[in-house]
N, C-alpha and C positions, 0 to 999 in steps of 0.2 A: 391551259396550255405549257405544259415546261419550256423553260430556258433550251431546251437539249429541243426538244420539238423545231421550236424554231430555228435551232441552230440547223439543223437536218432539211428544213424544209427548205432554206436560204443553199445551205450548201448541195443540195441536188438543184436548183435554178442558176448555172454561171451567170445568167444575165441580170439577175441580181447582183451576185458578189460584186457585177461590174457597176453595178452604183446604177442596173436598170429600172426599168417604170415602176412596178411593186412596191423598191424599195421607196422612190422619190415620190409617189401621190400618197405618202402617208404625212399625217399632220405632224410635226415637230415634236407636238407635245405629246403622244399618244403614250400611253404610260399604265401599266397595273392590269386593271381592267378591261381594254381596249378589245374589241372582239378582233381576233388575227386566224386566220385558216390554219388547222389544223395540218400537221403531216398525211395524218390520211385523208382528211379533208382532199391535200393537194394529190393525195393520187384519185381518189376518185372522179377529181377533174378531167387527170388522162386518160382514166379508163372510159370517162363517159357517165353520165347518171341514167339508170334506168328506173329510178323509184322504188328499187326490190334491198332488201337489204346488202351490205355490202361484203365483198368476198371477206375472208378472212386474209393478214398481211400474207405474203411470201414466203414460205418457209416456213410457217405455225400451224398448217395444218388443219384439217376439221376441228370443230371443238368437242372435248371429251365428252361421251354419254354421261351427263349427270354431273357435269360440268355446272357449277351458279353463272348464269349470264352477266353475275356483276365481274366476277374475274375475267372476262374477257380479253379489255384491256389493258389487264396484268398479266395475261399468259402473253398477248401481243406486242408489249412494249418492248423495243428495240433498243432504241435512242441512243440510250448509253453505251449501251455495245457497241453501237456503231460510231461514236464518236470516240469512245477506246480506240477500236483498231485504227482510226485514222493519227492515233500517237499522240492527239491533242487534249485530251478528257484533264480540264483544269480544275473541278473539285473533289472535295472530301480526302485532300492533302493530309497525310499523318506528320503531326509535328512530335517528336517523342522527347521535349525539354517544356523549360518552363517559357512564356510569351514574353521576350524581351525583345530589344533590339534584331539581335542574333537568335535563331532557334536552329536546331536540327530537324532536318529532312533525311530520310534514308541514309541518316551517319554522315550525311556532309552540311557544317557547317553555313547557314542560308541568312543572308542580309532580310529582315522582315520591314518592308512598307506596304501591308498589306493589313495592320491591325487597329484595333479602333483605342487602344490605351493609351489616347493622347499624354496625359502626363507622364508615361512609364512608371506605374505604381504596380502592376499585375506582378511585379516578384521581388517587394517591396519588404526586405525581414520586418517591419512594426507591424506591416499592416497581414503576413504570415502569421507572426505570431498573434495580433487581434485573434484572429479566425481559429488559430487554437485552442485560446484561453477560452474562447467563447464555446468551442466542443467540449471540452474541460467541463465546466460551469456547468453548459444546458443541453448535451447532447449531438446526437449528428440533426434532430432535425424535432420540426413543431406535436406531429402527428395531428395533425386537425386546422382549420381553418381561422383566420383572425373571426370572426363572427362568432368561434364557440371556443375551444381551449386552445387557439391556437397564438396570441398576442402576450409575447414575452414583454416586460420593459424593457430590453434592449432595440424593439420594435420602436417606442414610445421617445427613448431616444435619440434613437435617427430621426424620425418623423420630427421633433422638435428643434433639432439642429439644419434640417431641409427648410423647417418654416424660416429660421433666421436667415438660410441662408439668400434665398428666393425673394425675402419680405412678404411674403403672406401669411393669414391666420394659423392656417393647419396644413396638414400633409399628411398623406394615406399611402403606404404601401401597398404593392401588388407585388406576384413571385417573379413576373416577368415584364420587362419593357412593353412585349406586345400584348400583354394583359391589360396594361394598363387600359390604352388606345379602346381596345374592345370593350374593357367593360364601364368606361367614362363614356364615352362617345354613345354606346348602346342606353345607357342608363337613363344619360340626360335629351335626347332627343324623340321623341312620342310620338306618335299617328298624327298626322296634320301637319307638325310642325319640320324644320328644314337644314340641314345638314352641308355646308358648302365647304369644298376642299380643293387646294392647288392639285395641278393634273401629276403634278411630281412629288406629291406626298408621297411619306414611307407606306408599305404594302398594308402596316397595322392597321394606319390609319384608316384606308381604303376600306380593311375588312372592316374595322367597329362602325362606320358609316352604313355598309351592307347589313350589319346586324342589328341597325337602330330599327325604329318602325316608322321613321321620316322618310320623307324627301332627300335624295343625293345626285346633288349639283356639283358641277365643277367647274373652273375655269383653266384657263390655258398659264402654263407657268409664267407665273411673275406678271400679269400682264392686269394690272391695276384697272383697264378700265373696262376688261372682260368679265371682271368682279364686280364693277358698279353696273353694268347690265344684267347679271345675275340675276344681285339684291334689286333692280325697281322690278324684276319681273315677277318677283315674290309679294304676296299680298302683306302689306305694312305691318298687320297686327299681330301676322302668325310666328312662333318662335323661331329662334335660327342661331346655331352652331355656325362659326366661322374656324376652320380646323388648318393648323398651317405645320410645314417644319420651318422651326427656325431657322437651322442648317439645313441643306436639303443633302442627300447623304450621298448623291451620286454625283452631281453638277459641283458641290461645294459650294454655292453661292448663300446669300444669306436675305430671309427675306424682306420684301419691303414695308417694315413694320409700320411706320410713320402713315404712309399712306394710308395701308390697311385698316391702322386702327380709325383714322378719319371716315372712311368707308362704315364701318361697324357703327361709329356711332352715330352717322344720319340715316343709318336703316334700322338702327334697336337691337345690332348680332351682337351677341357673344362671341368673345376672342376665346381660341385654345390653341398656345405654341406647344409644338413637341419639341424639346430640347436636348434628347437624348445624343445630337454633336456638339449642342453647345457649353451645356455644363461641362467648367473646367476649362473652357476655349475662350469663352464671351463674357463681359461684363466684369463688374468689378469682381475680385476673387473669384473668378468663374461663375458668379451668378446667373449668366446666362442672356439670350439675347434681348428680353424685355429690360432688362437691367442696363444692356449697353444702349441701347438710346432713351434710358430714362421716361421708359412706359410701364412699370410693373403692374400701376395702377389702373391703367386701362387693358390688359391682360387676366382677364375672370381665372383662366386656369392655366398653368405652368407642368408641362410633364417633363420627365427624364427619368432617364435611366442608369444603372450601377455599371454595366459591364463596358464602358467605355473608357470615363477617364477616372471613374470611382472602382474600378478594379473590382470589381464584384461583378454578385449578379442580381435581377429585379428591377423593380421600378416605381415611380412615386407619380400622384398627382398633388399639384398644390393648389388651393384659393382659399377661400372666407370659409370660416367656419361652419355655416349651416350647410353650404353646398359638398363638405366632406362627410357631415351629416349625415346627408342625404346618402352620396354614395356608399358609405359604409352599411346604409340597408336597405339600395336597389340594384347595387350590381352584383348580378349572379356570378362573372368571372371572379369578382372579390369572395363572396360570401361563399362560393362552391370549389374553392381550391384551399388547398395545402396551403401553410404560408413562409413566407422566408424563413429561410433555414439561418438557424442562429450564427453560422460561421460567418454567412452570406452576408447578413445583418452587419457583425461585426467588423466586416472589411471595408463595407462602403461606410462607416462610421471613421473607420481607421482613416481611411484614403480622404475622406470630407477635413478631416482634422488638418493633415499632412498638408492637401491642397492650401486651406487658408493658413498655414506657419510657415509656407515655402512658397511663396506669390513668385517666387524667382525660378518654379516651374514652367509655368506661362508664360511668364519674360521669354524662357526659353523656347519654348513650343514655338511663337512665333517668331524667334531667330532663324531656328532651323525651317521652319516653313516658308520665308523671306530668301532662304538662299539657295533652297533647292528649288521654290520657284523662279525663282531670278536665271538658275543653268538651264533649267529647263525651256525656257521660252529662249535663252541663247541659243539652243540647241536648236529652235527652231518647230517643236511642239507646239500645240493647238491647246491651251488649258481651260479655253471656254471661259467662263464666268465665273469662275473661283475665287471666293475670298477667305478661304480658311486653309485650315491644315488640311483638308479632302482635297485632292489636287488631280484632278481629272485628265489623263494624258488621251485625247481623241486620235481613235485609227481609223473608225468611219468604214472599216470592214472583217465581218465577223470571225473568217477562219483566220485572218492577219491577226486579229484581238488574240487568237488561241495562241497562234507561232509564236507572236511576242510575246506573250504571259511564259509558254513552254522554254523558249529562248534565254528569257531572264534570268528564269530558275535555273538551269542549266550553268550560267554565267556568275551565278552565285548571290540573285537577287528574290525577293517572294514579291509578287505583286498580283490581285485581283483582276481576273476578265470582269467586264460588265456588257452583255449582251442583253438582246430582244428576250423577255417582255421588259425588262430593269432600265432599260434605256431604248427608244425607239428602234428600228432599223433603220441603218445607215449614220449614226451616232453611237457606235460600238469604239469603247473606252476600256482603257486600262485607270485603275482606282489606286490611286496613291496615297497614303496617310502617314503623316510625319509623329513623330512624338517625339516628346520633350527632352528623353534620353539621350536620342540620336547625336552621334557627334560628327563635328566639320567633316575629319577623314570619310568614315563612313557615308555621310549625306555624295560627298568627291565620287566616292565609290561608285555610288551607285549611278549619278550623272553620266560617269564613262561607260559604265556597261549597257546604259539604255540610251546613249550619242551611237555605240556600236553596234547594237543589236537592230534601233531606226534605221539607221542606214542601210546594214543588208537586209532589211524589208522594204526598201526603198520611201522607206515614211519620211526620210529628212533630204 
């Protein structure tokens, strides 16, 4: 079910928008793959079910003769158009400048508070120079997979540097972070084995779990007692992979790793931590979640991406040599995908070097995070349990969330709205994220505008 289908379903039910029973009856931890009624199901419910095929949505007319039935859903899709008609469509906004603390949208300069470029490196001249030099030396692509003709010496150099950062024996690069989770989980978890995940894990983890041939079990967000119950219900001698985000991408909280490691040891489970939002943020020199807790040896697999702190595109998995060698020969998303482009590899490597040689960037990121967090709390906003540069401003109402986003852009501030299924209905929020390169003046400007629009919408 798409985000906009959920939006229109709730919009068509005013009692839901006011906090009615359908919203409150949901589990606060429902996420990603939980069953949610579609907009079409809602229409059927109003019209009554006869057991016969549903009529086409109003205004779509009969299906054309010869049109493949598979495309019925495409022909009748109206959700995006209806949200656009409300003037609230918040997606695919076009930026015509570099991804920096300020961007150009529709010819206007807007303060960027929706980027994952935590260290502010995406427009750094040294990184752009490294990417340009890689294109000059290697060309624009590899024209093949890592398995065959697509392994470059710069790939190996980047893998070795990442292994040193996270203190693992070996690293394997993938073309995207999403592919890492698809490829690692599906390769490691076989028939008769289990993969266990937090309900707030990223969608790529969920899809990797569904792609595996094992049993997929989830536990309530950050609920270690629920995790223990799940582990106790599984046969003790079967294989178990426990997959969690290090930093949860919507809530901004950090996994309770010490307790998770204790339970994994007790139940002989292997731990995989997705550090997409922790590399460059947590740990010594930005080494991530396990390093920040001193538990690197307890975490068998550390996953990371390059599209956030490391100013590029791609992802990696770090582990021992035997596990990496197994993945090289058994991970289908790796074997059957073209390898990471030379420019992306060079940009990630240059970003990694800058991160390690300019530790003040991480210190500045945390300075900015604390300044924004104090300001938002003093205004009266609810930030939930956030502990990181991801600051969720909870709105709790779908239409107000979209309006808040639109009004902030009009006031010169770009933020991201997050609604169901990204978060459970009733927990809609604006996701703010800080960069090391934001200035105090920019943060204060944003706080002023957030306060103004928050009061205008009755949120403060």
